[in-house]
C-alpha positions in Angstrom: 16.7 -7.8 -19.2 13.5 -7.0 -21.0 11.9 -5.7 -17.9 14.8 -3.8 -16.5 15.2 -2.2 -19.2 11.9 -0.8 -19.4 12.0 -0.5 -15.8 15.0 1.5 -16.0 13.4 5.3 -16.7 11.0 5.6 -14.9 13.1 4.8 -11.9 15.4 7.6 -13.1 12.1 9.9 -13.8 11.5 8.8 -10.3 15.0 9.3 -9.0 15.2 12.9 -10.8 11.9 13.9 -8.8 13.0 12.9 -5.9 15.9 14.6 -6.2 14.3 17.9 -7.6 11.8 17.9 -4.5 14.7 17.4 -2.1 16.5 20.5 -3.5 13.4 22.4 -3.0 12.9 21.3 0.7 16.4 21.7 1.6 16.5 25.6 -0.3 13.0 26.0 2.1 14.8 25.1 4.9 17.9 27.4 4.8 15.4 30.1 4.1 13.8 29.9 6.9 16.4 29.0 9.2 19.0 31.6 7.3 
């Protein structure tokens, strides 16, 4: 309910940050090995 609604934005921010970090890591690996 209320707790989940309050936590949701933080989780979304974390997921977005992890996604960006993962994409950067992938790009770095491609640059190094490609």
